[in-house]
The first five atom37 places (N, CA, C, CB, O) and aatype in JSON, in Angstrom:
{
  "aatype": [12, 10, 0, 19, 1, 19, 9, 14, 1, 0, 1, 11, 16, 6, 9, 0, 7, 16, 1, 6, 3, 0, 10, 10, 19, 1, 10, 0, 0, 14, 14, 19, 6, 7, 0, 0, 2, 6, 0, 10, 9, 6, 13, 10, 0, 3, 1, 10, 8, 19, 0, 1, 1, 0, 19, 1, 9, 19, 15, 7, 6, 1, 7, 1, 0, 11, 1, 19, 0, 19, 15, 7, 19, 16, 0, 5, 5, 9, 10, 0, 1, 10],
  "atom_mask": [
    [1, 1, 1, 1, 1],
    [1, 1, 1, 1, 1],
    [1, 1, 1, 1, 1],
    [1, 1, 1, 1, 1],
    [1, 1, 1, 1, 1],
    [1, 1, 1, 1, 1],
    [1, 1, 1, 1, 1],
    [1, 1, 1, 1, 1],
    [1, 1, 1, 1, 1],
    [1, 1, 1, 1, 1],
    [1, 1, 1, 1, 1],
    [1, 1, 1, 1, 1],
    [1, 1, 1, 1, 1],
    [1, 1, 1, 1, 1],
    [1, 1, 1, 1, 1],
    [1, 1, 1, 1, 1],
    [1, 1, 1, 0, 1],
    [1, 1, 1, 1, 1],
    [1, 1, 1, 1, 1],
    [1, 1, 1, 1, 1],
    [1, 1, 1, 1, 1],
    [1, 1, 1, 1, 1],
    [1, 1, 1, 1, 1],
    [1, 1, 1, 1, 1],
    [1, 1, 1, 1, 1],
    [1, 1, 1, 1, 1],
    [1, 1, 1, 1, 1],
    [1, 1, 1, 1, 1],
    [1, 1, 1, 1, 1],
    [1, 1, 1, 1, 1],
    [1, 1, 1, 1, 1],
    [1, 1, 1, 1, 1],
    [1, 1, 1, 1, 1],
    [1, 1, 1, 0, 1],
    [1, 1, 1, 1, 1],
    [1, 1, 1, 1, 1],
    [1, 1, 1, 1, 1],
    [1, 1, 1, 1, 1],
    [1, 1, 1, 1, 1],
    [1, 1, 1, 1, 1],
    [1, 1, 1, 1, 1],
    [1, 1, 1, 1, 1],
    [1, 1, 1, 1, 1],
    [1, 1, 1, 1, 1],
    [1, 1, 1, 1, 1],
    [1, 1, 1, 1, 1],
    [1, 1, 1, 1, 1],
    [1, 1, 1, 1, 1],
    [1, 1, 1, 1, 1],
    [1, 1, 1, 1, 1],
    [1, 1, 1, 1, 1],
    [1, 1, 1, 1, 1],
    [1, 1, 1, 1, 1],
    [1, 1, 1, 1, 1],
    [1, 1, 1, 1, 1],
    [1, 1, 1, 1, 1],
    [1, 1, 1, 1, 1],
    [1, 1, 1, 1, 1],
    [1, 1, 1, 1, 1],
    [1, 1, 1, 0, 1],
    [1, 1, 1, 1, 1],
    [1, 1, 1, 1, 1],
    [1, 1, 1, 0, 1],
    [1, 1, 1, 1, 1],
    [1, 1, 1, 1, 1],
    [1, 1, 1, 1, 1],
    [1, 1, 1, 1, 1],
    [1, 1, 1, 1, 1],
    [1, 1, 1, 1, 1],
    [1, 1, 1, 1, 1],
    [1, 1, 1, 1, 1],
    [1, 1, 1, 0, 1],
    [1, 1, 1, 1, 1],
    [1, 1, 1, 1, 1],
    [1, 1, 1, 1, 1],
    [1, 1, 1, 1, 1],
    [1, 1, 1, 1, 1],
    [1, 1, 1, 1, 1],
    [1, 1, 1, 1, 1],
    [1, 1, 1, 1, 1],
    [1, 1, 1, 1, 1],
    [1, 1, 1, 1, 1]
  ],
  "atom_positions": [
    [[53.56, 70.23, 19.7], [54.05, 71.6, 19.75], [54.71, 71.95, 18.42], [55.05, 71.79, 20.92], [55.37, 71.12, 17.79]],
    [[54.5, 73.15, 18.04], [55.04, 73.66, 16.79], [55.83, 74.93, 17.1], [53.89, 73.95, 15.74], [55.31, 75.86, 17.7]],
    [[57.1, 74.94, 16.7], [57.92, 76.14, 16.89], [57.68, 77.06, 15.69], [59.45, 75.78, 17.04], [57.79, 76.64, 14.54]],
    [[57.35, 78.31, 15.99], [57.03, 79.27, 14.93], [57.82, 80.54, 15.15], [55.51, 79.56, 14.89], [57.95, 81.02, 16.28]],
    [[58.35, 81.09, 14.07], [59.02, 82.39, 14.11], [58.2, 83.32, 13.23], [60.54, 82.3, 13.61], [58.0, 83.02, 12.05]],
    [[57.71, 84.42, 13.77], [56.85, 85.32, 13.0], [57.57, 86.59, 12.59], [55.62, 85.67, 13.81], [58.47, 87.08, 13.27]],
    [[57.15, 87.11, 11.45], [57.62, 88.4, 10.96], [56.38, 89.25, 10.73], [58.5, 88.26, 9.64], [55.7, 89.08, 9.72]],
    [[56.06, 90.15, 11.66], [54.86, 90.98, 11.5], [55.07, 92.08, 10.46], [54.47, 91.6, 12.85], [56.2, 92.38, 10.06]],
    [[53.96, 92.68, 10.05], [53.95, 93.78, 9.07], [54.56, 93.37, 7.73], [54.71, 94.97, 9.64], [55.2, 94.19, 7.07]],
    [[54.36, 92.15, 7.33], [54.82, 91.69, 6.02], [53.82, 92.15, 4.96], [55.0, 90.14, 6.0], [52.73, 92.6, 5.28]],
    [[54.21, 92.02, 3.72], [53.33, 92.42, 2.62], [52.06, 91.57, 2.6], [54.06, 92.31, 1.28], [50.97, 92.09, 2.37]],
    [[52.22, 90.25, 2.84], [51.06, 89.37, 2.91], [51.34, 88.25, 3.89], [50.72, 88.8, 1.52], [52.49, 87.97, 4.22]],
    [[50.3, 87.6, 4.36], [50.43, 86.51, 5.31], [50.72, 85.23, 4.54], [49.15, 86.36, 6.19], [49.95, 84.83, 3.67]],
    [[51.85, 84.59, 4.89], [52.27, 83.38, 4.19], [53.33, 82.64, 4.98], [52.8, 83.73, 2.8], [53.95, 83.18, 5.89]],
    [[53.52, 81.38, 4.61], [54.62, 80.59, 5.17], [55.83, 80.85, 4.3], [54.27, 79.04, 5.24], [55.75, 80.78, 3.08]],
    [[56.96, 81.14, 4.94], [58.16, 81.52, 4.21], [59.32, 80.56, 4.47], [58.58, 82.93, 4.58], [60.48, 80.96, 4.41]],
    [[59.01, 79.29, 4.76], [60.07, 78.31, 4.99], [60.33, 78.08, 6.46], [0.0, 0.0, 0.0], [59.43, 78.13, 7.29]],
    [[61.6, 77.83, 6.77], [62.0, 77.61, 8.16], [63.2, 78.48, 8.5], [62.32, 76.12, 8.41], [63.96, 78.89, 7.62]],
    [[63.34, 78.74, 9.78], [64.5, 79.48, 10.28], [64.79, 78.98, 11.68], [64.26, 81.04, 10.26], [63.91, 78.99, 12.54]],
    [[66.01, 78.54, 11.91], [66.44, 78.06, 13.23], [65.49, 76.99, 13.76], [66.53, 79.23, 14.23], [65.03, 77.07, 14.9]],
    [[65.18, 75.98, 12.95], [64.31, 74.86, 13.31], [62.89, 75.29, 13.68], [64.9, 74.09, 14.46], [62.22, 74.6, 14.44]],
    [[62.44, 76.4, 13.16], [61.08, 76.87, 13.41], [60.43, 77.24, 12.08], [61.09, 78.1, 14.39], [61.09, 77.66, 11.13]],
    [[59.12, 77.08, 12.04], [58.36, 77.47, 10.86], [58.35, 79.0, 10.79], [56.91, 76.9, 10.91], [58.01, 79.66, 11.77]],
    [[58.72, 79.55, 9.64], [58.77, 81.0, 9.47], [57.46, 81.46, 8.82], [60.0, 81.42, 8.61], [57.13, 81.05, 7.71]],
    [[56.72, 82.31, 9.54], [55.44, 82.79, 9.04], [55.49, 84.31, 8.96], [54.26, 82.33, 9.97], [55.77, 84.99, 9.94]],
    [[55.22, 84.83, 7.78], [55.11, 86.28, 7.58], [53.65, 86.66, 7.79], [55.62, 86.71, 6.15], [52.75, 86.05, 7.21]],
    [[53.43, 87.67, 8.62], [52.07, 88.11, 8.95], [51.86, 89.55, 8.5], [51.81, 87.98, 10.46], [52.7, 90.41, 8.75]],
    [[50.75, 89.8, 7.83], [50.43, 91.16, 7.4], [50.04, 92.04, 8.59], [49.3, 91.13, 6.37], [50.15, 93.26, 8.51]],
    [[49.6, 91.44, 9.66], [49.15, 92.19, 10.84], [50.32, 92.81, 11.61], [48.35, 91.27, 11.78], [51.42, 92.24, 11.63]],
    [[50.1, 93.97, 12.23], [51.14, 94.58, 13.05], [51.19, 93.93, 14.43], [50.91, 96.1, 13.18], [50.21, 93.32, 14.87]],
    [[52.33, 94.05, 15.11], [52.45, 93.46, 16.45], [51.9, 94.39, 17.53], [53.91, 93.13, 16.75], [52.58, 94.68, 18.51]],
    [[50.68, 94.84, 17.35], [50.07, 95.81, 18.27], [48.8, 95.21, 18.86], [49.76, 97.15, 17.54], [47.94, 94.72, 18.13]],
    [[48.7, 95.24, 20.19], [47.52, 94.78, 20.92], [47.08, 93.36, 20.54], [46.38, 95.74, 20.68], [45.89, 93.08, 20.47]],
    [[48.05, 92.49, 20.28], [47.74, 91.09, 20.0], [47.25, 90.8, 18.59], [0.0, 0.0, 0.0], [46.82, 89.68, 18.31]],
    [[47.3, 91.78, 17.71], [46.8, 91.59, 16.35], [47.6, 90.52, 15.6], [46.85, 92.91, 15.57], [47.02, 89.71, 14.87]],
    [[48.91, 90.51, 15.77], [49.74, 89.51, 15.08], [49.46, 88.11, 15.63], [51.24, 89.86, 15.23], [49.43, 87.15, 14.86]],
    [[49.27, 87.99, 16.93], [48.95, 86.68, 17.52], [47.62, 86.16, 17.0], [48.92, 86.78, 19.06], [47.5, 84.98, 16.67]],
    [[46.63, 87.02, 16.92], [45.32, 86.62, 16.4], [45.42, 86.22, 14.94], [44.3, 87.77, 16.57], [44.8, 85.24, 14.51]],
    [[46.2, 86.97, 14.17], [46.38, 86.64, 12.75], [47.09, 85.3, 12.59], [47.18, 87.75, 12.04], [46.76, 84.52, 11.69]],
    [[48.06, 85.02, 13.46], [48.77, 83.74, 13.41], [47.83, 82.59, 13.71], [49.93, 83.74, 14.4], [47.83, 81.58, 13.0]],
    [[47.02, 82.72, 14.75], [46.06, 81.66, 15.11], [45.08, 81.41, 13.97], [45.29, 82.05, 16.4], [44.81, 80.27, 13.6]],
    [[44.56, 82.48, 13.42], [43.61, 82.38, 12.3], [44.25, 81.7, 11.09], [43.08, 83.78, 11.91], [43.66, 80.82, 10.48]],
    [[45.46, 82.12, 10.75], [46.17, 81.57, 9.59], [46.47, 80.09, 9.78], [47.46, 82.34, 9.35], [46.23, 79.29, 8.87]],
    [[47.0, 79.71, 10.94], [47.33, 78.3, 11.18], [46.08, 77.43, 11.22], [48.12, 78.15, 12.48], [46.09, 76.31, 10.71]],
    [[45.01, 77.92, 11.82], [43.76, 77.16, 11.87], [43.25, 76.9, 10.46], [42.7, 77.9, 12.7], [42.79, 75.8, 10.15]],
    [[43.32, 77.91, 9.62], [42.86, 77.78, 8.23], [43.73, 76.79, 7.46], [42.87, 79.15, 7.53], [43.22, 75.91, 6.76]],
    [[45.05, 76.92, 7.58], [45.98, 76.04, 6.85], [45.91, 74.6, 7.32], [47.4, 76.56, 6.98], [46.1, 73.67, 6.53]],
    [[45.66, 74.4, 8.61], [45.64, 73.05, 9.18], [44.25, 72.42, 9.18], [46.18, 73.08, 10.59], [44.08, 71.28, 9.59]],
    [[43.25, 73.18, 8.72], [41.87, 72.7, 8.64], [41.35, 72.25, 10.01], [41.77, 71.53, 7.64], [40.76, 71.18, 10.16]],
    [[41.59, 73.1, 11.01], [41.08, 72.85, 12.36], [40.33, 74.09, 12.81], [42.24, 72.49, 13.35], [40.45, 75.17, 12.22]],
    [[39.54, 73.94, 13.87], [38.83, 75.09, 14.43], [39.82, 76.06, 15.06], [37.79, 74.63, 15.48], [40.9, 75.66, 15.51]],
    [[39.45, 77.32, 15.09], [40.32, 78.34, 15.66], [40.67, 78.04, 17.12], [39.65, 79.7, 15.57], [41.79, 78.32, 17.56]],
    [[39.73, 77.47, 17.85], [39.96, 77.17, 19.27], [40.95, 76.03, 19.47], [38.66, 76.83, 19.94], [41.41, 75.81, 20.59]],
    [[41.27, 75.28, 18.41], [42.22, 74.18, 18.5], [43.68, 74.66, 18.44], [41.96, 73.18, 17.37], [44.6, 73.9, 18.73]],
    [[43.88, 75.92, 18.07], [45.23, 76.49, 17.97], [45.43, 77.44, 19.14], [45.43, 77.24, 16.59], [44.61, 78.32, 19.4]],
    [[46.54, 77.23, 19.85], [46.79, 78.03, 21.07], [48.28, 78.36, 21.16], [46.33, 77.26, 22.35], [49.12, 77.49, 20.97]],
    [[48.6, 79.61, 21.44], [49.99, 80.02, 21.64], [50.35, 79.68, 23.08], [50.2, 81.56, 21.34], [49.77, 80.22, 24.02]],
    [[51.32, 78.77, 23.23], [51.73, 78.3, 24.55], [52.75, 79.24, 25.17], [52.29, 76.88, 24.46], [52.68, 79.54, 26.36]],
    [[53.71, 79.69, 24.37], [54.71, 80.63, 24.88], [55.16, 81.56, 23.76], [55.93, 79.87, 25.47], [55.06, 81.23, 22.58]],
    [[55.65, 82.71, 24.15], [56.16, 83.68, 23.18], [55.13, 84.67, 22.7], [0.0, 0.0, 0.0], [55.28, 85.21, 21.6]],
    [[54.11, 84.94, 23.48], [53.06, 85.86, 23.05], [53.58, 87.26, 22.76], [51.99, 85.93, 24.09], [53.0, 87.98, 21.94]],
    [[54.65, 87.65, 23.41], [55.18, 89.01, 23.22], [56.45, 89.04, 22.37], [55.45, 89.64, 24.55], [57.04, 90.1, 22.19]],
    [[56.86, 87.89, 21.85], [58.08, 87.86, 21.04], [57.82, 87.28, 19.66], [0.0, 0.0, 0.0], [56.69, 86.89, 19.34]],
    [[58.85, 87.21, 18.86], [58.72, 86.65, 17.51], [58.81, 85.13, 17.51], [59.79, 87.22, 16.6], [58.23, 84.48, 16.65]],
    [[59.52, 84.57, 18.48], [59.65, 83.11, 18.59], [58.5, 82.61, 19.46], [61.05, 82.69, 19.19], [58.36, 83.02, 20.61]],
    [[57.69, 81.72, 18.92], [56.51, 81.24, 19.63], [56.46, 79.72, 19.6], [55.23, 81.82, 19.01], [57.03, 79.07, 18.72]],
    [[55.77, 79.15, 20.57], [55.46, 77.72, 20.59], [53.95, 77.62, 20.54], [56.06, 76.99, 21.86], [53.24, 78.2, 21.36]],
    [[53.48, 76.87, 19.55], [52.05, 76.79, 19.3], [51.59, 75.35, 19.46], [51.7, 77.31, 17.89], [52.21, 74.43, 18.94]],
    [[50.51, 75.16, 20.19], [49.91, 73.83, 20.35], [48.68, 73.76, 19.45], [49.52, 73.55, 21.86], [47.87, 74.68, 19.38]],
    [[48.57, 72.62, 18.75], [47.42, 72.39, 17.88], [46.78, 71.08, 18.31], [47.83, 72.37, 16.35], [47.42, 70.02, 18.24]],
    [[45.54, 71.13, 18.75], [44.87, 69.9, 19.17], [44.02, 69.37, 18.02], [44.01, 70.15, 20.42], [43.51, 70.12, 17.19]],
    [[43.88, 68.05, 18.01], [43.05, 67.41, 17.01], [43.77, 66.93, 15.78], [0.0, 0.0, 0.0], [43.16, 66.32, 14.9]],
    [[45.08, 67.18, 15.69], [45.87, 66.7, 14.55], [47.2, 66.15, 15.06], [46.11, 67.84, 13.51], [47.69, 66.56, 16.11]],
    [[47.77, 65.23, 14.31], [49.08, 64.68, 14.67], [50.19, 65.51, 14.03], [49.19, 63.21, 14.24], [49.93, 66.35, 13.17]],
    [[51.41, 65.27, 14.46], [52.55, 65.98, 13.9], [52.69, 65.71, 12.41], [53.84, 65.59, 14.63], [53.03, 66.6, 11.64]],
    [[52.43, 64.48, 12.0], [52.52, 64.13, 10.58], [51.46, 64.86, 9.78], [52.36, 62.62, 10.39], [51.74, 65.31, 8.66]],
    [[50.27, 65.01, 10.31], [49.21, 65.74, 9.61], [49.56, 67.22, 9.49], [47.87, 65.59, 10.34], [49.29, 67.84, 8.47]],
    [[50.18, 67.77, 10.53], [50.61, 69.17, 10.48], [51.63, 69.37, 9.36], [51.2, 69.6, 11.84], [51.49, 70.29, 8.56]],
    [[52.63, 68.52, 9.31], [53.65, 68.64, 8.26], [53.06, 68.49, 6.88], [54.74, 67.62, 8.47], [53.46, 69.21, 5.96]],
    [[52.12, 67.58, 6.71], [51.51, 67.36, 5.4], [50.67, 68.57, 4.97], [50.63, 66.11, 5.42], [50.63, 68.9, 3.78]],
    [[50.01, 69.22, 5.9], [49.12, 70.33, 5.57], [49.83, 71.66, 5.4], [48.08, 70.47, 6.62], [49.29, 72.58, 4.79]],
    [[51.03, 71.77, 5.94], [51.78, 73.0, 5.79], [52.62, 72.92, 4.55], [52.67, 73.28, 7.01], [53.34, 73.86, 4.22]]
  ]
}
């Protein structure tokens, strides 16, 4: 599990460090009709070099604080790739 804090409508999509023990991700997508969630999944899949279907939002779909599950990689691999 990966704790993620998102900031939608940012200038560009990027990792911006950590906040409150969670990975801080700025997303260019707006938080409308799941666009930010889709952008987060796409961004994390690309950064972690896994298929899009391997990244899943477990909780927090409607909030900024999310828990994301990534299958096919270990926690150490996630930290190394981010």
